[in-house]
N, CA, C and O atoms as a CHARMM CRD file, in Angstrom:
* protein
*
  372
    1    1 MET  N      3.58100  23.70500  35.22800 PROA 1      0.00000
    2    1 MET  CA     4.56900  22.71600  34.84400 PROA 1      0.00000
    3    1 MET  C      4.06100  21.29600  35.12500 PROA 1      0.00000
    4    1 MET  O      4.27400  20.38400  34.32700 PROA 1      0.00000
    5    2 VAL  N      3.39800  21.12500  36.24900 PROA 2      0.00000
    6    2 VAL  CA     2.85900  19.81400  36.61200 PROA 2      0.00000
    7    2 VAL  C      1.75700  19.41500  35.64000 PROA 2      0.00000
    8    2 VAL  O      1.63200  18.24300  35.28400 PROA 2      0.00000
    9    3 VAL  N      0.96800  20.37900  35.21600 PROA 3      0.00000
   10    3 VAL  CA    -0.11100  20.09600  34.25300 PROA 3      0.00000
   11    3 VAL  C      0.47500  19.63400  32.92800 PROA 3      0.00000
   12    3 VAL  O     -0.04600  18.70800  32.30600 PROA 3      0.00000
   13    4 GLU  N      1.53700  20.26100  32.50100 PROA 4      0.00000
   14    4 GLU  CA     2.17800  19.88300  31.23900 PROA 4      0.00000
   15    4 GLU  C      2.74800  18.47100  31.31400 PROA 4      0.00000
   16    4 GLU  O      2.63600  17.70800  30.35500 PROA 4      0.00000
   17    5 ILE  N      3.34900  18.12200  32.42800 PROA 5      0.00000
   18    5 ILE  CA     3.88600  16.76900  32.61000 PROA 5      0.00000
   19    5 ILE  C      2.76900  15.74100  32.56100 PROA 5      0.00000
   20    5 ILE  O      2.92700  14.67800  31.96100 PROA 5      0.00000
   21    6 ASN  N      1.64500  16.05100  33.18500 PROA 6      0.00000
   22    6 ASN  CA     0.49300  15.13500  33.15400 PROA 6      0.00000
   23    6 ASN  C     -0.05600  14.98600  31.73700 PROA 6      0.00000
   24    6 ASN  O     -0.46800  13.89300  31.34900 PROA 6      0.00000
   25    7 ASN  N     -0.06700  16.05700  30.97000 PROA 7      0.00000
   26    7 ASN  CA    -0.53300  15.98900  29.57800 PROA 7      0.00000
   27    7 ASN  C      0.36500  15.09200  28.73900 PROA 7      0.00000
   28    7 ASN  O     -0.12400  14.31000  27.92300 PROA 7      0.00000
   29    8 VAL  N      1.67000  15.20000  28.93300 PROA 8      0.00000
   30    8 VAL  CA     2.61400  14.36400  28.19200 PROA 8      0.00000
   31    8 VAL  C      2.40400  12.90000  28.54200 PROA 8      0.00000
   32    8 VAL  O      2.42400  12.04400  27.65800 PROA 8      0.00000
   33    9 LYS  N      2.20500  12.60500  29.80500 PROA 9      0.00000
   34    9 LYS  CA     1.97900  11.21500  30.22700 PROA 9      0.00000
   35    9 LYS  C      0.68700  10.66100  29.64200 PROA 9      0.00000
   36    9 LYS  O      0.63700   9.49500  29.25100 PROA 9      0.00000
   37   10 GLN  N     -0.35400  11.47900  29.57900 PROA 10     0.00000
   38   10 GLN  CA    -1.62300  11.03100  28.99700 PROA 10     0.00000
   39   10 GLN  C     -1.47200  10.77200  27.50300 PROA 10     0.00000
   40   10 GLN  O     -2.02000   9.79800  26.98600 PROA 10     0.00000
   41   11 GLN  N     -0.74300  11.62300  26.81400 PROA 11     0.00000
   42   11 GLN  CA    -0.55000  11.44900  25.38000 PROA 11     0.00000
   43   11 GLN  C      0.28400  10.21400  25.06900 PROA 11     0.00000
   44   11 GLN  O      0.07900   9.57900  24.03400 PROA 11     0.00000
   45   12 GLU  N      1.21800   9.86300  25.94300 PROA 12     0.00000
   46   12 GLU  CA     2.03100   8.66300  25.72900 PROA 12     0.00000
   47   12 GLU  C      1.17100   7.40900  25.72100 PROA 12     0.00000
   48   12 GLU  O      1.45900   6.47100  24.97900 PROA 12     0.00000
   49   13 HSD  N      0.12500   7.37600  26.53100 PROA 13     0.00000
   50   13 HSD  CA    -0.77000   6.21200  26.57700 PROA 13     0.00000
   51   13 HSD  C     -1.63400   6.12400  25.32900 PROA 13     0.00000
   52   13 HSD  O     -2.12000   5.04500  24.98900 PROA 13     0.00000
   53   14 LYS  N     -1.82900   7.23500  24.64800 PROA 14     0.00000
   54   14 LYS  CA    -2.66800   7.24800  23.45500 PROA 14     0.00000
   55   14 LYS  C     -1.89100   6.95500  22.17300 PROA 14     0.00000
   56   14 LYS  O     -2.48500   6.81500  21.10300 PROA 14     0.00000
   57   15 ARG  N     -0.56600   6.86100  22.27800 PROA 15     0.00000
   58   15 ARG  CA     0.25700   6.60300  21.09500 PROA 15     0.00000
   59   15 ARG  C      0.14400   5.15900  20.63700 PROA 15     0.00000
   60   15 ARG  O     -0.08400   4.25400  21.44000 PROA 15     0.00000
   61   16 CYS  N      0.30600   4.95800  19.35500 PROA 16     0.00000
   62   16 CYS  CA     0.31800   3.61800  18.76900 PROA 16     0.00000
   63   16 CYS  C      1.52700   2.86100  19.30700 PROA 16     0.00000
   64   16 CYS  O      2.63500   3.39500  19.35200 PROA 16     0.00000
   65   17 LYS  N      1.30800   1.62500  19.71200 PROA 17     0.00000
   66   17 LYS  CA     2.38600   0.82500  20.30200 PROA 17     0.00000
   67   17 LYS  C      3.36700   0.30800  19.25300 PROA 17     0.00000
   68   17 LYS  O      4.50200  -0.03100  19.59000 PROA 17     0.00000
   69   18 TYR  N      2.95200   0.24300  17.99300 PROA 18     0.00000
   70   18 TYR  CA     3.80200  -0.31500  16.94700 PROA 18     0.00000
   71   18 TYR  C      4.73000   0.71800  16.33400 PROA 18     0.00000
   72   18 TYR  O      5.92500   0.46500  16.18000 PROA 18     0.00000
   73   19 CYS  N      4.19600   1.87400  15.98300 PROA 19     0.00000
   74   19 CYS  CA     5.02200   2.90600  15.33700 PROA 19     0.00000
   75   19 CYS  C      5.49100   3.97500  16.32200 PROA 19     0.00000
   76   19 CYS  O      6.20800   4.90000  15.93900 PROA 19     0.00000
   77   20 LEU  N      5.09400   3.85200  17.57700 PROA 20     0.00000
   78   20 LEU  CA     5.45600   4.79700  18.63900 PROA 20     0.00000
   79   20 LEU  C      5.02000   6.22600  18.33900 PROA 20     0.00000
   80   20 LEU  O      5.69000   7.18800  18.71600 PROA 20     0.00000
   81   21 GLY  N      3.89300   6.34600  17.65600 PROA 21     0.00000
   82   21 GLY  CA     3.32000   7.66100  17.40500 PROA 21     0.00000
   83   21 GLY  C      3.77400   8.35000  16.13900 PROA 21     0.00000
   84   21 GLY  O      3.32700   9.46200  15.85600 PROA 21     0.00000
   85   22 THR  N      4.65100   7.72400  15.36300 PROA 22     0.00000
   86   22 THR  CA     5.12500   8.37900  14.14200 PROA 22     0.00000
   87   22 THR  C      4.17000   8.18600  12.97500 PROA 22     0.00000
   88   22 THR  O      4.12500   9.01500  12.06700 PROA 22     0.00000
   89   23 GLY  N      3.39700   7.08600  12.99200 PROA 23     0.00000
   90   23 GLY  CA     2.49100   6.79000  11.88900 PROA 23     0.00000
   91   23 GLY  C      3.14400   5.95800  10.80000 PROA 23     0.00000
   92   23 GLY  O      2.47500   5.54000   9.85500 PROA 23     0.00000
   93   24 TYR  N      4.44500   5.71100  10.91900 PROA 24     0.00000
   94   24 TYR  CA     5.17500   4.95200   9.90400 PROA 24     0.00000
   95   24 TYR  C      6.01400   3.85000  10.54100 PROA 24     0.00000
   96   24 TYR  O      6.45600   3.96800  11.68400 PROA 24     0.00000
   97   25 LEU  N      6.22400   2.78200   9.78200 PROA 25     0.00000
   98   25 LEU  CA     7.09100   1.68200  10.18300 PROA 25     0.00000
   99   25 LEU  C      8.24300   1.58400   9.19300 PROA 25     0.00000
  100   25 LEU  O      8.12500   2.03500   8.05400 PROA 25     0.00000
  101   26 ALA  N      9.34400   1.00100   9.61900 PROA 26     0.00000
  102   26 ALA  CA    10.48200   0.79200   8.72700 PROA 26     0.00000
  103   26 ALA  C     10.10100  -0.23300   7.66400 PROA 26     0.00000
  104   26 ALA  O      9.45900  -1.23800   7.96900 PROA 26     0.00000
  105   27 CYS  N     10.48800   0.01400   6.44100 PROA 27     0.00000
  106   27 CYS  CA    10.19600  -0.90400   5.34100 PROA 27     0.00000
  107   27 CYS  C     11.01900  -2.18000   5.52800 PROA 27     0.00000
  108   27 CYS  O     12.24400  -2.12500   5.63800 PROA 27     0.00000
  109   28 ALA  N     10.34500  -3.31300   5.56100 PROA 28     0.00000
  110   28 ALA  CA    11.03000  -4.58800   5.77400 PROA 28     0.00000
  111   28 ALA  C     11.67300  -5.10400   4.49000 PROA 28     0.00000
  112   28 ALA  O     12.63300  -5.87200   4.54500 PROA 28     0.00000
  113   29 ARG  N     11.16200  -4.69800   3.35700 PROA 29     0.00000
  114   29 ARG  CA    11.69400  -5.20700   2.09200 PROA 29     0.00000
  115   29 ARG  C     13.09700  -4.67500   1.80700 PROA 29     0.00000
  116   29 ARG  O     13.96800  -5.42500   1.36600 PROA 29     0.00000
  117   30 CYS  N     13.31700  -3.39800   2.05500 PROA 30     0.00000
  118   30 CYS  CA    14.62200  -2.79800   1.74800 PROA 30     0.00000
  119   30 CYS  C     15.42300  -2.48500   3.01300 PROA 30     0.00000
  120   30 CYS  O     16.47200  -1.84600   2.93400 PROA 30     0.00000
  121   31 SER  N     14.94500  -2.92500   4.16800 PROA 31     0.00000
  122   31 SER  CA    15.60400  -2.65200   5.45800 PROA 31     0.00000
  123   31 SER  C     15.77900  -1.16000   5.69900 PROA 31     0.00000
  124   31 SER  O     16.80200  -0.72200   6.22500 PROA 31     0.00000
  125   32 SER  N     14.78900  -0.39500   5.31700 PROA 32     0.00000
  126   32 SER  CA    14.74800   1.04600   5.55600 PROA 32     0.00000
  127   32 SER  C     15.78400   1.84600   4.77000 PROA 32     0.00000
  128   32 SER  O     16.06600   2.99200   5.12100 PROA 32     0.00000
  129   33 THR  N     16.35400   1.26600   3.71800 PROA 33     0.00000
  130   33 THR  CA    17.33700   2.00100   2.92700 PROA 33     0.00000
  131   33 THR  C     16.69400   2.73800   1.75400 PROA 33     0.00000
  132   33 THR  O     17.23400   3.73800   1.27900 PROA 33     0.00000
  133   34 GLY  N     15.53900   2.24800   1.28300 PROA 34     0.00000
  134   34 GLY  CA    14.86700   2.87400   0.15400 PROA 34     0.00000
  135   34 GLY  C     15.27900   2.30300  -1.18400 PROA 34     0.00000
  136   34 GLY  O     14.70100   2.66000  -2.21100 PROA 34     0.00000
  137   35 SER  N     16.27400   1.41600  -1.19500 PROA 35     0.00000
  138   35 SER  CA    16.70200   0.82000  -2.46100 PROA 35     0.00000
  139   35 SER  C     17.00000  -0.66500  -2.26700 PROA 35     0.00000
  140   35 SER  O     17.33900  -1.11500  -1.17300 PROA 35     0.00000
  141   36 LEU  N     16.86300  -1.40400  -3.35600 PROA 36     0.00000
  142   36 LEU  CA    17.12400  -2.83500  -3.35500 PROA 36     0.00000
  143   36 LEU  C     18.39200  -3.10700  -4.15500 PROA 36     0.00000
  144   36 LEU  O     18.61500  -2.50000  -5.20200 PROA 36     0.00000
  145   37 VAL  N     19.20500  -4.00400  -3.66900 PROA 37     0.00000
  146   37 VAL  CA    20.42300  -4.39300  -4.37300 PROA 37     0.00000
  147   37 VAL  C     20.10000  -5.62600  -5.20200 PROA 37     0.00000
  148   37 VAL  O     19.68700  -6.65800  -4.67200 PROA 37     0.00000
  149   38 LEU  N     20.29500  -5.50600  -6.50500 PROA 38     0.00000
  150   38 LEU  CA    20.01900  -6.61800  -7.41500 PROA 38     0.00000
  151   38 LEU  C     21.32900  -7.31800  -7.72400 PROA 38     0.00000
  152   38 LEU  O     22.24500  -6.71600  -8.28300 PROA 38     0.00000
  153   39 THR  N     21.41600  -8.57200  -7.36400 PROA 39     0.00000
  154   39 THR  CA    22.63700  -9.34000  -7.63100 PROA 39     0.00000
  155   39 THR  C     22.30900 -10.50900  -8.53200 PROA 39     0.00000
  156   39 THR  O     21.20100 -11.04600  -8.50600 PROA 39     0.00000
  157   40 GLU  N     23.28300 -10.89100  -9.32500 PROA 40     0.00000
  158   40 GLU  CA    23.12700 -12.04400 -10.19400 PROA 40     0.00000
  159   40 GLU  C     23.74400 -13.24900  -9.49400 PROA 40     0.00000
  160   40 GLU  O     24.73200 -13.10600  -8.77400 PROA 40     0.00000
  161   41 PRO  N     23.17100 -14.43300  -9.69700 PROA 41     0.00000
  162   41 PRO  CA    23.74500 -15.61500  -9.05800 PROA 41     0.00000
  163   41 PRO  C     25.15500 -15.89500  -9.57900 PROA 41     0.00000
  164   41 PRO  O     25.45900 -15.65500 -10.74700 PROA 41     0.00000
  165   42 VAL  N     25.98900 -16.39700  -8.70900 PROA 42     0.00000
  166   42 VAL  CA    27.37700 -16.69800  -9.06800 PROA 42     0.00000
  167   42 VAL  C     27.46100 -18.17300  -9.46500 PROA 42     0.00000
  168   42 VAL  O     27.01200 -19.04700  -8.72300 PROA 42     0.00000
  169   43 SER  N     28.02800 -18.43700 -10.61900 PROA 43     0.00000
  170   43 SER  CA    28.18200 -19.80900 -11.10500 PROA 43     0.00000
  171   43 SER  C     29.65200 -20.19800 -11.02700 PROA 43     0.00000
  172   43 SER  O     30.52100 -19.43000 -11.44000 PROA 43     0.00000
  173   44 THR  N     29.93300 -21.37800 -10.50200 PROA 44     0.00000
  174   44 THR  CA    31.31600 -21.83800 -10.42100 PROA 44     0.00000
  175   44 THR  C     31.65300 -22.83100 -11.52300 PROA 44     0.00000
  176   44 THR  O     32.81700 -23.20000 -11.68500 PROA 44     0.00000
  177   45 LEU  N     30.65500 -23.26900 -12.28200 PROA 45     0.00000
  178   45 LEU  CA    30.92200 -24.15700 -13.42200 PROA 45     0.00000
  179   45 LEU  C     31.36400 -23.31100 -14.60200 PROA 45     0.00000
  180   45 LEU  O     31.01100 -22.13400 -14.53000 PROA 45     0.00000
  181   46 ASN  N     31.99700 -23.62800 -15.57200 PROA 46     0.00000
  182   46 ASN  CA    32.28100 -22.90600 -16.82400 PROA 46     0.00000
  183   46 ASN  C     32.45900 -21.39300 -16.62900 PROA 46     0.00000
  184   46 ASN  O     31.51100 -20.64800 -16.87800 PROA 46     0.00000
  185   47 GLY  N     33.52300 -20.95300 -16.23400 PROA 47     0.00000
  186   47 GLY  CA    33.75800 -19.49900 -16.14600 PROA 47     0.00000
  187   47 GLY  C     34.09800 -19.05600 -14.74900 PROA 47     0.00000
  188   47 GLY  O     33.66500 -17.98400 -14.32600 PROA 47     0.00000
  189   48 GLY  N     34.86000 -19.84300 -14.01600 PROA 48     0.00000
  190   48 GLY  CA    35.23500 -19.47700 -12.66400 PROA 48     0.00000
  191   48 GLY  C     36.19400 -18.29900 -12.61600 PROA 48     0.00000
  192   48 GLY  O     36.36000 -17.68900 -11.56000 PROA 48     0.00000
  193   49 ASP  N     36.83400 -17.96300 -13.74200 PROA 49     0.00000
  194   49 ASP  CA    37.78800 -16.84800 -13.76700 PROA 49     0.00000
  195   49 ASP  C     37.11900 -15.52100 -14.10600 PROA 49     0.00000
  196   49 ASP  O     37.77400 -14.47800 -14.08500 PROA 49     0.00000
  197   50 ARG  N     35.84400 -15.54300 -14.41200 PROA 50     0.00000
  198   50 ARG  CA    35.14000 -14.31900 -14.79300 PROA 50     0.00000
  199   50 ARG  C     34.96000 -13.41800 -13.56300 PROA 50     0.00000
  200   50 ARG  O     34.51600 -13.89600 -12.51900 PROA 50     0.00000
  201   51 PRO  N     35.29200 -12.13600 -13.66400 PROA 51     0.00000
  202   51 PRO  CA    35.10600 -11.24900 -12.50300 PROA 51     0.00000
  203   51 PRO  C     33.61600 -11.02300 -12.22400 PROA 51     0.00000
  204   51 PRO  O     32.78500 -11.04900 -13.13200 PROA 51     0.00000
  205   52 LEU  N     33.31200 -10.80500 -10.97100 PROA 52     0.00000
  206   52 LEU  CA    31.93200 -10.55100 -10.58300 PROA 52     0.00000
  207   52 LEU  C     31.50400  -9.16800 -11.07300 PROA 52     0.00000
  208   52 LEU  O     32.28500  -8.21800 -11.04500 PROA 52     0.00000
  209   53 SER  N     30.26600  -9.07300 -11.51700 PROA 53     0.00000
  210   53 SER  CA    29.75600  -7.77000 -11.95500 PROA 53     0.00000
  211   53 SER  C     29.33700  -6.96600 -10.73000 PROA 53     0.00000
  212   53 SER  O     28.97800  -7.52500  -9.69400 PROA 53     0.00000
  213   54 THR  N     29.38800  -5.65600 -10.86800 PROA 54     0.00000
  214   54 THR  CA    28.97800  -4.80900  -9.74800 PROA 54     0.00000
  215   54 THR  C     27.47000  -4.90800  -9.58600 PROA 54     0.00000
  216   54 THR  O     26.74100  -4.92100 -10.57800 PROA 54     0.00000
  217   55 PRO  N     26.99700  -4.97800  -8.35900 PROA 55     0.00000
  218   55 PRO  CA    25.55400  -5.09100  -8.15000 PROA 55     0.00000
  219   55 PRO  C     24.83100  -3.80500  -8.55700 PROA 55     0.00000
  220   55 PRO  O     25.35300  -2.70100  -8.39700 PROA 55     0.00000
  221   56 LYS  N     23.64600  -3.97300  -9.07400 PROA 56     0.00000
  222   56 LYS  CA    22.82400  -2.83200  -9.47000 PROA 56     0.00000
  223   56 LYS  C     21.79500  -2.57200  -8.37800 PROA 56     0.00000
  224   56 LYS  O     21.38800  -3.48900  -7.66500 PROA 56     0.00000
  225   57 THR  N     21.38300  -1.32800  -8.25500 PROA 57     0.00000
  226   57 THR  CA    20.35400  -0.98900  -7.26800 PROA 57     0.00000
  227   57 THR  C     19.15800  -0.37900  -7.98200 PROA 57     0.00000
  228   57 THR  O     19.27900   0.22000  -9.05100 PROA 57     0.00000
  229   58 GLU  N     18.02000  -0.54800  -7.36600 PROA 58     0.00000
  230   58 GLU  CA    16.80100   0.09100  -7.86700 PROA 58     0.00000
  231   58 GLU  C     15.97600   0.55100  -6.67700 PROA 58     0.00000
  232   58 GLU  O     16.13000   0.04400  -5.56600 PROA 58     0.00000
  233   59 ARG  N     15.10800   1.50600  -6.91800 PROA 59     0.00000
  234   59 ARG  CA    14.26300   2.04600  -5.86800 PROA 59     0.00000
  235   59 ARG  C     13.28600   0.98000  -5.38400 PROA 59     0.00000
  236   59 ARG  O     12.71800   0.24500  -6.19200 PROA 59     0.00000
  237   60 CYS  N     13.09000   0.89300  -4.08600 PROA 60     0.00000
  238   60 CYS  CA    12.18000  -0.09700  -3.50100 PROA 60     0.00000
  239   60 CYS  C     10.75300   0.21500  -3.93000 PROA 60     0.00000
  240   60 CYS  O     10.28200   1.34200  -3.77900 PROA 60     0.00000
  241   61 SER  N     10.07200  -0.79000  -4.46300 PROA 61     0.00000
  242   61 SER  CA     8.69900  -0.58500  -4.92300 PROA 61     0.00000
  243   61 SER  C      7.69700  -0.65800  -3.76900 PROA 61     0.00000
  244   61 SER  O      6.53300  -0.29200  -3.93500 PROA 61     0.00000
  245   62 ASN  N      8.13700  -1.12500  -2.61600 PROA 62     0.00000
  246   62 ASN  CA     7.24000  -1.22500  -1.47200 PROA 62     0.00000
  247   62 ASN  C      7.06400   0.13400  -0.78000 PROA 62     0.00000
  248   62 ASN  O      5.94700   0.52000  -0.43900 PROA 62     0.00000
  249   63 CYS  N      8.16100   0.84500  -0.58000 PROA 63     0.00000
  250   63 CYS  CA     8.10500   2.14000   0.11200 PROA 63     0.00000
  251   63 CYS  C      8.36900   3.31500  -0.83400 PROA 63     0.00000
  252   63 CYS  O      8.37500   4.46900  -0.40700 PROA 63     0.00000
  253   64 LEU  N      8.58600   3.02000  -2.10700 PROA 64     0.00000
  254   64 LEU  CA     8.86500   4.03200  -3.13500 PROA 64     0.00000
  255   64 LEU  C     10.09800   4.86900  -2.81400 PROA 64     0.00000
  256   64 LEU  O     10.16700   6.05100  -3.15100 PROA 64     0.00000
  257   65 GLY  N     11.06700   4.23900  -2.15900 PROA 65     0.00000
  258   65 GLY  CA    12.32900   4.91100  -1.88900 PROA 65     0.00000
  259   65 GLY  C     12.39100   5.70700  -0.60300 PROA 65     0.00000
  260   65 GLY  O     13.43600   6.27800  -0.29100 PROA 65     0.00000
  261   66 SER  N     11.30500   5.76500   0.15600 PROA 66     0.00000
  262   66 SER  CA    11.31800   6.55200   1.39000 PROA 66     0.00000
  263   66 SER  C     11.90400   5.79500   2.57500 PROA 66     0.00000
  264   66 SER  O     12.35500   6.41200   3.53900 PROA 66     0.00000
  265   67 GLY  N     11.90200   4.44800   2.51300 PROA 67     0.00000
  266   67 GLY  CA    12.42500   3.65400   3.61100 PROA 67     0.00000
  267   67 GLY  C     11.42700   3.40400   4.71700 PROA 67     0.00000
  268   67 GLY  O     11.74600   2.74800   5.70800 PROA 67     0.00000
  269   68 LYS  N     10.21200   3.92500   4.55700 PROA 68     0.00000
  270   68 LYS  CA     9.18100   3.69900   5.56900 PROA 68     0.00000
  271   68 LYS  C      7.84000   3.45600   4.90600 PROA 68     0.00000
  272   68 LYS  O      7.58700   3.91800   3.79300 PROA 68     0.00000
  273   69 VAL  N      6.97600   2.71600   5.61200 PROA 69     0.00000
  274   69 VAL  CA     5.64700   2.39600   5.10600 PROA 69     0.00000
  275   69 VAL  C      4.60500   2.81300   6.14000 PROA 69     0.00000
  276   69 VAL  O      4.91900   3.00100   7.31600 PROA 69     0.00000
  277   70 MET  N      3.38200   2.95200   5.69200 PROA 70     0.00000
  278   70 MET  CA     2.28700   3.36600   6.56000 PROA 70     0.00000
  279   70 MET  C      2.02800   2.32300   7.64600 PROA 70     0.00000
  280   70 MET  O      2.04700   1.12600   7.35900 PROA 70     0.00000
  281   71 CYS  N      1.79300   2.74000   8.85300 PROA 71     0.00000
  282   71 CYS  CA     1.46900   1.82700   9.94700 PROA 71     0.00000
  283   71 CYS  C      0.02200   1.36000   9.77800 PROA 71     0.00000
  284   71 CYS  O     -0.89400   2.18200   9.82200 PROA 71     0.00000
  285   72 PRO  N     -0.20100   0.05900   9.58700 PROA 72     0.00000
  286   72 PRO  CA    -1.56700  -0.42600   9.38000 PROA 72     0.00000
  287   72 PRO  C     -2.39300  -0.45200  10.66100 PROA 72     0.00000
  288   72 PRO  O     -3.61800  -0.55500  10.59700 PROA 72     0.00000
  289   73 THR  N     -1.75900  -0.36100  11.80700 PROA 73     0.00000
  290   73 THR  CA    -2.49300  -0.40800  13.06700 PROA 73     0.00000
  291   73 THR  C     -3.19800   0.91000  13.36200 PROA 73     0.00000
  292   73 THR  O     -4.36700   0.92200  13.74600 PROA 73     0.00000
  293   74 CYS  N     -2.49500   2.00600  13.18500 PROA 74     0.00000
  294   74 CYS  CA    -3.08600   3.30900  13.51000 PROA 74     0.00000
  295   74 CYS  C     -3.50200   4.08200  12.26300 PROA 74     0.00000
  296   74 CYS  O     -3.98200   5.21000  12.36700 PROA 74     0.00000
  297   75 LEU  N     -3.32400   3.49200  11.09900 PROA 75     0.00000
  298   75 LEU  CA    -3.67500   4.13600   9.82500 PROA 75     0.00000
  299   75 LEU  C     -2.96200   5.47400   9.64500 PROA 75     0.00000
  300   75 LEU  O     -3.55300   6.44300   9.16900 PROA 75     0.00000
  301   76 CYS  N     -1.70600   5.51500  10.02300 PROA 76     0.00000
  302   76 CYS  CA    -0.84100   6.67600   9.83100 PROA 76     0.00000
  303   76 CYS  C     -1.18300   7.86400  10.73700 PROA 76     0.00000
  304   76 CYS  O     -0.70100   8.97100  10.50100 PROA 76     0.00000
  305   77 THR  N     -1.99000   7.65400  11.75000 PROA 77     0.00000
  306   77 THR  CA    -2.34200   8.75400  12.64700 PROA 77     0.00000
  307   77 THR  C     -1.40000   8.85400  13.83700 PROA 77     0.00000
  308   77 THR  O     -1.24900   9.92700  14.42000 PROA 77     0.00000
  309   78 GLY  N     -0.76200   7.73700  14.20400 PROA 78     0.00000
  310   78 GLY  CA     0.11000   7.73000  15.36600 PROA 78     0.00000
  311   78 GLY  C     -0.61400   7.48700  16.66700 PROA 78     0.00000
  312   78 GLY  O      0.01300   7.36300  17.71900 PROA 78     0.00000
  313   79 MET  N     -1.93700   7.41700  16.60200 PROA 79     0.00000
  314   79 MET  CA    -2.74200   7.22400  17.81200 PROA 79     0.00000
  315   79 MET  C     -3.22700   5.78200  17.89900 PROA 79     0.00000
  316   79 MET  O     -3.50900   5.14800  16.88200 PROA 79     0.00000
  317   80 ALA  N     -3.32000   5.27800  19.11400 PROA 80     0.00000
  318   80 ALA  CA    -3.82700   3.92400  19.32500 PROA 80     0.00000
  319   80 ALA  C     -5.32100   3.89400  19.02200 PROA 80     0.00000
  320   80 ALA  O     -6.02000   4.89400  19.18700 PROA 80     0.00000
  321   81 MET  N     -5.79000   2.76000  18.58500 PROA 81     0.00000
  322   81 MET  CA    -7.21600   2.61100  18.30800 PROA 81     0.00000
  323   81 MET  C     -7.99900   2.64500  19.62100 PROA 81     0.00000
  324   81 MET  O     -7.66100   1.94300  20.57400 PROA 81     0.00000
  325   82 ALA  N     -9.02800   3.45400  19.65600 PROA 82     0.00000
  326   82 ALA  CA    -9.80800   3.59500  20.88500 PROA 82     0.00000
  327   82 ALA  C    -10.77900   2.43400  21.05600 PROA 82     0.00000
  328   82 ALA  O    -10.79900   1.79500  22.10800 PROA 82     0.00000
  329   83 SER  N    -11.56700   2.15900  20.05300 PROA 83     0.00000
  330   83 SER  CA   -12.55200   1.08800  20.13900 PROA 83     0.00000
  331   83 SER  C    -13.04000   0.75700  18.73800 PROA 83     0.00000
  332   83 SER  O    -12.53600   1.28800  17.74800 PROA 83     0.00000
  333   84 GLU  N    -14.02300  -0.12300  18.66900 PROA 84     0.00000
  334   84 GLU  CA   -14.59500  -0.44800  17.36400 PROA 84     0.00000
  335   84 GLU  C    -15.42100   0.70700  16.81200 PROA 84     0.00000
  336   84 GLU  O    -15.83800   0.66900  15.65500 PROA 84     0.00000
  337   85 HSD  N    -15.66100   1.72500  17.61700 PROA 85     0.00000
  338   85 HSD  CA   -16.42600   2.89600  17.17400 PROA 85     0.00000
  339   85 HSD  C    -15.51200   4.01100  16.67800 PROA 85     0.00000
  340   85 HSD  O    -15.94800   5.14900  16.50900 PROA 85     0.00000
  341   86 ASP  N    -14.27700   3.68900  16.45400 PROA 86     0.00000
  342   86 ASP  CA   -13.31300   4.68100  15.98900 PROA 86     0.00000
  343   86 ASP  C    -13.73400   5.18300  14.60600 PROA 86     0.00000
  344   86 ASP  O    -13.97500   4.36300  13.72000 PROA 86     0.00000
  345   87 PRO  N    -13.83200   6.48900  14.39000 PROA 87     0.00000
  346   87 PRO  CA   -14.28500   7.01400  13.09300 PROA 87     0.00000
  347   87 PRO  C    -13.30600   6.74700  11.94800 PROA 87     0.00000
  348   87 PRO  O    -13.66700   6.91400  10.78300 PROA 87     0.00000
  349   88 ARG  N    -12.06000   6.33100  12.26300 PROA 88     0.00000
  350   88 ARG  CA   -11.09200   6.03900  11.20900 PROA 88     0.00000
  351   88 ARG  C    -11.39600   4.71800  10.51000 PROA 88     0.00000
  352   88 ARG  O    -10.89800   4.46700   9.41300 PROA 88     0.00000
  353   89 ILE  N    -12.20300   3.88400  11.13400 PROA 89     0.00000
  354   89 ILE  CA   -12.52300   2.58800  10.55200 PROA 89     0.00000
  355   89 ILE  C    -13.88200   2.68300   9.88800 PROA 89     0.00000
  356   89 ILE  O    -14.87900   3.00200  10.53600 PROA 89     0.00000
  357   90 ASP  N    -13.91800   2.40300   8.58800 PROA 90     0.00000
  358   90 ASP  CA   -15.17400   2.44000   7.84500 PROA 90     0.00000
  359   90 ASP  C    -15.82900   1.06600   7.92100 PROA 90     0.00000
  360   90 ASP  O    -15.28400   0.10100   7.38400 PROA 90     0.00000
  361   91 PRO  N    -16.98200   0.95200   8.57300 PROA 91     0.00000
  362   91 PRO  CA   -17.62000  -0.36900   8.70800 PROA 91     0.00000
  363   91 PRO  C    -18.16900  -0.89300   7.39200 PROA 91     0.00000
  364   91 PRO  O    -18.46400  -2.08200   7.27600 PROA 91     0.00000
  365   92 PHE  N    -18.31000  -0.02400   6.39800 PROA 92     0.00000
  366   92 PHE  CA   -18.88500  -0.44000   5.10800 PROA 92     0.00000
  367   92 PHE  C    -17.82400  -0.66000   4.04200 PROA 92     0.00000
  368   92 PHE  O    -18.13200  -0.75400   2.85400 PROA 92     0.00000
  369   93 ASP  N    -16.58900  -0.73800   4.47100 PROA 93     0.00000
  370   93 ASP  CA   -15.48500  -0.91200   3.52600 PROA 93     0.00000
  371   93 ASP  C    -15.34500  -2.35600   3.12800 PROA 93     0.00000
  372   93 ASP  O    -14.46500  -2.69500   2.33600 PROA 93     0.00000
């Protein structure tokens, strides 16, 4: 049991600090909802009695409707970067 607790503590230090080990971040464009609300500007000149149209929604093009995006820090692995010798980083990219 003590060994298992020590393993959990060691793994916590290896987790990405930004995504907390999930590999994904909340989409900032749609606030993690997966859809964008499209509204038309309201004009008060010429037509103040016109009722407002219902807002339309569309799928977020940033996260493709999932509400989350890939973590650029850990490259979706959930692990913190060890060093510049990390095999996940291609030096010839």
